N, C-alpha and C positions, 0 to 999 in steps of 0.2 A: 504493500500500500504506500502511496506517495505521502511524504511527510507534510506536504502543504496543508492537508486537511487537519492533521494533528496540531500543527502550529496555529492554524486559524482557530481551532477549538480552544487552545490554551489562551489566546488573546481574548476570545469572546468570553471565556469563563472568568478571566481576570476583570474584564470590563463589568460583567454582571456582579462579581463580588464587590468591586469598588462602589458600584451603584448602591448595593445593599448597605455597605459600610457608611457611605455618606448619608443615606436615608436614616440609618440608626443614629448617626451623630446629630442630624437635624432634629430627630425626635427628642434626643436628650436636651438639645438647646430649647426646644419648644416646651418641654416639661419644666425646665428651670424657669422660663418666663411665666408659665402658667402658675407655678408655685408662688412666685413673687407677686403676680397679679392677685392671687387669692389672699395672700397675706395683707396686701394693701386694702383689699375689701374688708378684711377682718379688723384691721386697725381703724378703718373708717367707721365701722359699726361700733367699735369700742369707744371712740370719741362721741358718737351719737348717744351711746349709753351714759357716758360721763355727763353730757349736757342734761339728759333726762334726770339724772340723780342730783346734779349740782347747779342746774338752772342756767348755765352759760358755758360756752366753750372756753377753755383755759388760754391764757396768754402764752405765746411762743417765745417771749423774751427777745424779740427781734430788734427792738428800737436801739439805735446807737446812743441816744441820749440816756444816760444811766438813771437820771432822775425820773424820766418818763417810764422807763422800764420798771423801776422799783415801785412807783406808785400804782401802775397797772397791776403788778403782781399782788400788792396788798389789797387793792380793791376787789380783785377777783377772789382772794381768800375770804374776804368778808361776805361775798356772795355765795361761794361754794360751801363754806363752813360757817354757817350763820351764827353759831354759838361761840365761835372762836373770839378770844379777847386780845387780838393782836394789833388792832388799829388799822388805819388805812392811809397813813402818810409816809413820806420817805424816812422820817426819823423812826417810825415803827418798823420799817423794813430793816434799818440798820440794827435795831435792838434784836429783832428776830434772827437776823444773820449771825449776830454774835452769840445768841443763845444756842443756835444750831451748832456753832463751833465749840462752845464751852460747856453747855448743859443748861437745863431749864430750872435749876434749883438745887438745894442741898442734896447730896448723895446721888446726883445724876451725872451723866456724861454727855458730851456732845457727839455729833456724828463725825466719823473719820473715814479715811481710806488708806490703802497701802500702796505706796508708789513703786516704781520699777526697782528702786534700791532696797525695797523691803521695809521702809520707814513708814510709820503711821503719821498722817497729816490731817488737819481738820478740813471738812467740807466748807466751801465758800459759796454761798447762795448767789453772789454776784457773778459767778462764772457759768451759771446755768444757761445753756444756749438752745437753739431751735432743734437740734437733734436730741439733746438730753431731756428737753421738756416732754418729748414723746414718751419717754420712759417714766419720767417723774410723775406726770399727772395720771397716767394709766396704771402705774405700779407703786409709786412712792419712793422713799429714800433707798439708796444702796445699803446693803447690810454692813453695819460697822464691824470693826475689828477689836479684839481684846488687846488693850495696850500692853499687857504684861507679856503674853506669848505671841502676839501678832497673828492670831488665828481668828477666822470669822466666828462671830458669836452665834450664828444660826446656820442651818443646813440649806438655805437658799440665798441667792445673790441679791434679790430685791426684798427689802425689809418691810415695805408698805408704810402706811401712816399709823398713828396711834388711834385707838378707838375712843379716846377721850374727846368729846365734841368741843370742849372748852379749849383744848390744846392739842390739835391733831398732829403737830410736828414734833412733839416732845418724845424723849426716850423714857423708859421706865427706870426705876431705881436699880442700882447695881445688884441688890439682893434679888429683885424680881427677875431681872434678866439672867442672873446666874441660875435661877430655878427653871424658868421657862420663858426664853426671850420672845417667843412668838405669841404668847398668851393674849396680849392686848393689841396685836397688830392686825391691820385690815387685810383683806384678800385683794388680789390684783384684779383689775378690770380686764386685763389681757394677759394671757399666759405666754410670756416671752420664752423663746428658746434660749436658755442660759448660755449655751455654747456660742451664741452669736452676740452676746453682750460684750462691748468693747469700751476702751477708754483711750481713744486715739489722741486726745489733747492732754491727757494725764492730769486732769483736775479732779478726778474721783467720781464724777457723774457719768453714768453709763450712756453710751449710744447703742443703737440696734442695727446690726448689719444685715442686709438682705441675703447674703451668702455666707457659708461657713468660713471661719477664719482660715487664712492661708499664710504663706511665708511673706506675702506682701502686706505690710502694716498700714497701707494707705487706702484701705477700703472705704467706700463712701456709704455712710449709714442712711437710714430713712430720715427725712427732715420734715418737720411740722411747722407750718405757717398759719397763724390764726388770721381771720379776715380783718379784724380791727387794725392790725398792724399794717397790712399791705394797702388797704383802702385809704387809710389816713396818711400814707406816705406820698400820695400823689399831690402835685402842686395844684393850686386853685385854677379853675378854668379862666383862660385869658392871659394868665401869667406865662412866662417862658417855661416850657415843659421840663420838669425835673422830677425824678422819683428818688426818694431817699433809698440808699442801699439797704436792702433787707436780706442780703444774701447770707448763706452759710457756706463757709465759716464766717463768723461775725467779725467785722473789722475791729482790731484792737485786742482781741482775745488771745490767750496763750496758744501758741503754735498756729494761729490762724493763717499767717502768711505762708508758712511751710506746707500746711495742709492744702491750701488753695493752689499752690504750685504743683501739687500731686494729683488732686482730684477735681480741680476747677471750682466753680461757684454754683450752688443751687439757689434759685430765685423763684418767687411766685410767678405764675403765668397769667398773662392778660388775654382777654377775649377780643378787645379792640383798643387800638391806640391811634389817636389823631396827633400826628407830629406837630401840627400847628397849635394844638391845645385849644381849639375852638369847642371841642366836646370833651367831656371827662373820660379818663381811662375806664374801660369796663373790665373788671377783673373776674376771673372764674371763681365760683363759689364766694360771692361777695358778702354772704351772711353766715358763712361757716368757716371752712379751713381748707388748706391744700396740703397733701402729703406728696413729697417728691422723692423718687428713688433713682439712683444712678444707673440701675440696670446691671446687665451681666458684665459690662466692662469696668464696673466699680468706679465710675467717674461721672460727674455732672456735666462738665463742659471742658473746653480746652483749658490747660493749665493757666492760672492767673499769675503773670510775672510782675505786673505793675502794682502800685499801691492799691489796696482793696478799696479805699475811699474813692478811687477814680474808676473802679471796675464795674460799677453798677450797670445793669442792662435790663430791658423788659422784653422777654420773648412773647410772641403772640401764638396762641394755641387755638386751633390746629394749623393755622395758615403757614407758620414757619418763619415769619419775619422776626428779626431781632433788632431792637432799638438800643443803641449804645449811647453813653453819655456824650460822646464826641460827634455823633451823627444822627441825632433825632430828626433833623430837618433835611436830610439828603433826599434826592429824588428816589422814587420807588424802585427804579431799575438798578440803583446802586446800593440798596439796602442789603444788609447781611441776612443770612439765614442760619438755621441751627448748625452748630459745629459738629464735627464727626462724633465726639464722645456723647453729645446730647441725643443722638438719634435713637438710642435704645433706652432712653429714660422712660420711666413709667410714673403715672400719677393716679390720684383718686378721682380724676375727671373722666377717665376713659380706660378701657381695658387694653387699648392699643398702645404701642410705643409712639413716641413723638413722630418717628419716621413714617410709620404706617398711617397714623392719623393724618399727617400732612399729605401723604399719597392719596388718601381717600377724598381729599378736597380737590384733587386734580393738579395740585401745585407741582409735585415731583414724584416720579415713580420710585418704588422701593428698590434699593440697590441689590444687585447680585454680588455676594461676597467674592473678592478678587481671587481667592484660592479656588473657588468653584469655576470661575471663568478660565483660569489657567488650566485646571484639570480637564475641562471640556475641550479646550484647544489641543491639549496633548493627546487626548483620546481620539479626536478627529484625525490628527496627523498619523497616529499609529494605525488606525483602521484603514486609512487611505493607502499607506505603505503596504499593509498586509494584503489588501485586495489587489494592489498592483503586482506584488510578488506572486500571488495565487494565479492571476490571469497570465502572467509571464510563463509560469511553469505549465499551465494548461496548454499554452501555445508551443512550449519547448519542453516536453516531458523528458525526464531523466530516470535512469534506473537508480535503485537504492545505492549500488556501488558507486555510481557517478556522484551522487549527492554526498557520499562520505569521502570524497576526494580532497584535494588540497584546499579547496575553497570552504570546506566545512568549518574550519577554525574561525575564519572571518565572519561567517554567518552566525556562529555561536557568540562571538564578541558583540555583533550587532544586536542579537537577541537579548544578551545580558544588559546591554545599554538601554534597550527599550524597557526591560523589566525594572531597571534602576529608576528610569524616568517615571514609570508607573508607581513605584514605591514612593518617590518624592511627591508625586501628585496626591497619592493616598494620604500622606502625612499632612500636606498643605490644606487639602480639601477638608479633612476632618477637623484640623486645628481652626480653620476659618469658620467652619460651621458651628463649632462649639463656642467661639469667642464673639461672633457677630450677633 
């Protein structure tokens, strides 16, 4: 039997096998995205349950003005915990912050955390940001550590709030916590996967990553923006258009610049922006909140290299336009669109990625991953060459002994080269399918 048929069968089998492998990789990618989408839905429902229980959506601590941030926090606490006797002014926030650090009375301790060096440090309420408020309001405080042996005082990482309605932020006495530290702690409104709790800014407050931790310590956590913060950040109609930066990482925070240089900047999404500011900005979810997820690439946008105070932008969803501080008034044909890392971002406004949602508006088609394009091109070339060889051998048949002659080594080298190309494409296609 002529070997052409056998070689053709091998090529066809490899092609079929690679198709199956890529299909499986795509299924894995889709499963990851579906899991993230489902979790965003669950977090959305948890915040809805929070409002039903506490009468209002909690602040995301987005404001750059620290006084405004502190006052909003205290006024929400007065609404959410109506019997709490904490006050509602900035001076009350400072007092509460200091009690959280040092303790709420005799024989009590403050909240602390263990840093990378293994030292216990006090929690600072001023450093709570938009990623950490998602954990704080749905779960409570991070579990403190025993200052003597530096071990966690409870068997879960999120400690909850205290059941005392007059003082829900306090800790119990040392004796009570020694006997049963969870006796008077509240249950969580959302059951967080504790393996995905991170502290990437090293301030003791947890963030929540959409993907399991990896060797890369720059994963982008879920981010929460409450509507009051982004709606009030818009300039008045008729004035020069400007939006206060409400991005995460928050400008001025510990490690904010380093983190933004790694994962970019998460910001609230607008529905409509008039660059001349003759009409007000229309924000998505103007009476509730937005949850932003960096997607499978664990990044919100292009890395931010400049000063965060100068980096604010307003992306329009789902249209895809992005208004930057420096080009709010540029012609429509010159406006920017989503950056590459933004395309796979997910939100609680839609179950689609930003890229797919934009494509559904007719603005731009969904990309084909470059690895898949390369693989398809290689397959086409290989099939064309195989068919050409097969047709040549049909027109010029040889015996088995002739085929095993001096030219067989060259044919073997060519065959091995083709197999190596197929192997390379196999790797690239699956890697691209998993990462895109």
